C-alpha positions, 0 to 999 in steps of 0.5 A: 468322628461322625456328625449327629443329625438332630430331629425337631424332637431332640431340639425341643428336649434340649430347650426344656433342659436349659435353666429359665431366664430371669431379670432381677432389675426393678421396673424403675431401673429398666425405665431409666436405662431406656431413657439414657439410650434414647436421649442424644448426647450433649455437646460440650459447651464452648463459652469462648466462641461468641467472643472470638466471633465478635472480635473477628467481625470487628477486625473484618469491619476495620479492614473493609473501612480502610479498603473503602477509604483507599479506593476513594483516595485512589479514585480521586487521584485517578480522576485528577490524573485523568483530567491532567492527561486529558488536558495534556492530550487535548493540548498535544492534539491541538499542537499536532493539528496546527503542525499538520496544517502548517506542513500541509500549507508548506507542501501546497506552497512547495507544490505551487512552485515546483520545477524552478530553474535548476531545481530537481524535478523528482517531485514533478512528472516531467524531467528537464535536460537541466535537472541536477539529477542528470549530473549524477544519474543516467536516464534509461527509458523504461515502462511499468504496467498497471491495470493492463497498460504501460506507463512510460517511466524515466528510470534514473540509474546512479552513475556510481553504480554504472561505473562500478559495473561497467567501468564506464558511463558509455553504455547502451540502453539495451545493456543498461536494461539487461543489467538493471531491469531485474533490480526495479521493485515494481510491486513496491512502487505500486505496479505489476511485475513485468520486468525483465521481459522474457526472451533474448534481446540483441542489437543488430544492423537491422534493429532490435532482434527479439527471440521469444520462447514458445510458451511466452504469454504476450499474445494471450489477449489483446491487453497483454499484447498492447502492454508488451508492444507499448513497453517495447516502444517505451524502453527501446524506441529511443535506440531502435527504430524497429524490432524483429520478433523470432521464435526459438528456431530463428523464424518469424514468430507466429503471433496468436490471431495474427500469424507470422510476424514477417514485418518488423514491429515499428518502435517509433512514438506518436504524438500522444496526449498525456492524461493522469492515472494513479497506481496501486499506491495512489500516486499520480502519473502522466499516461498516454493511455489511448496511444492515439497519435494526434496531428497537432496539439489542438486535436489532442485537447479533447482527449485531455479534457474528456478522455476516451477511457474512464480509467484515466482522469482528465488532465484539464479541469472543466472549469478552466477556459482558455484559447489555443494558438498553435504554430510549427514550434509553439503552443500558446495557451491564453486563459480567460481568467487569470490562473493562480494558486486559488484556481485549483489545488496545488497538485492538480494545478501542477499536473494540469500544466505538466500534462500540457507540457508533456503533450506539447513536447511529444510534438516537439513544440514549446508551451507558452502560457498567457494570463497566469501567475508565473510564480506558481510554476516555472516553465522550461525556457527555449534552451531547456527540453523535456527529456522524460516523464515520470522520473523514478530513481533506481534503488541499488541497495 
């Protein structure tokens, strides 16, 4: 079947053949129909909606009023509770302050009378031969490092632990050091980590033989050298007079900027003056910082009153005046004004007396005080000797 193509003439003839269009509706009917098509549809009325809105508004209002009443009541209760709590807190704070003040007074009074005969000197910075701690502990001379200087320490090791490890209490200081030096919590006590010392330490007929590794750090600077040499004196000086330092080949150690240490190192102590210094925890210790050996007590007084180095505190306060009389066996200090508990704070007074005690004892002399209140501190008698300073008990658990 083929498609027929129509021309414009054909289309015009077809249109003329169609019947004419006509609308029998009147003008009024057509106008009404148009109006209906152009008017928007009417919404159905809801006569019950205003009533629902009114009821809802009333319900919300009731809830709001109840909430406000509850908040006011809660706030009043909270205010009353706060007032009660504040009153209780004020009372507790007042009681705590009174308790702290009372404890401080008791501590100060205790510090004033530290070191009575037969009492432990653990709270003191000197250790007497009569100290009860020495009945259950063995004294090991020790040293700890802080701010690049060695502080002499009296390390007290429980006898029970020594008998457990050695089966006897007759143990050399060198063996005690090798066994327990690594157990000392130096950093926990407020010092730098130093022990155990590097190298091998052996007792010989000539003295202490020390073999250091080639990479040891003890000669890197003058400060490290000073700490190491003073530590050797503090730890081993009571058992050995001298030490020989060797390298790993068994030859005299070549010390940086010094050369081979052919001669032995002298481990003897000098007539030191003991000032006061604090560690990282703020605890005070007696320190012979300058390590200068003085000919007598009077010559050491300048170091005690005005230290050469400002890293330590003067042991003798500037406002205390006294005179000194010294013999071969005694040092007599007479105060210009009566020294009592009101002259200084308790702990400063304790350190003041103990620094003079340690300095006199280093020279094998007994300290005697005149014109002072003897109840604030019990001096050791002639039969009682100072065997150490800065006591610390080794924690073995």
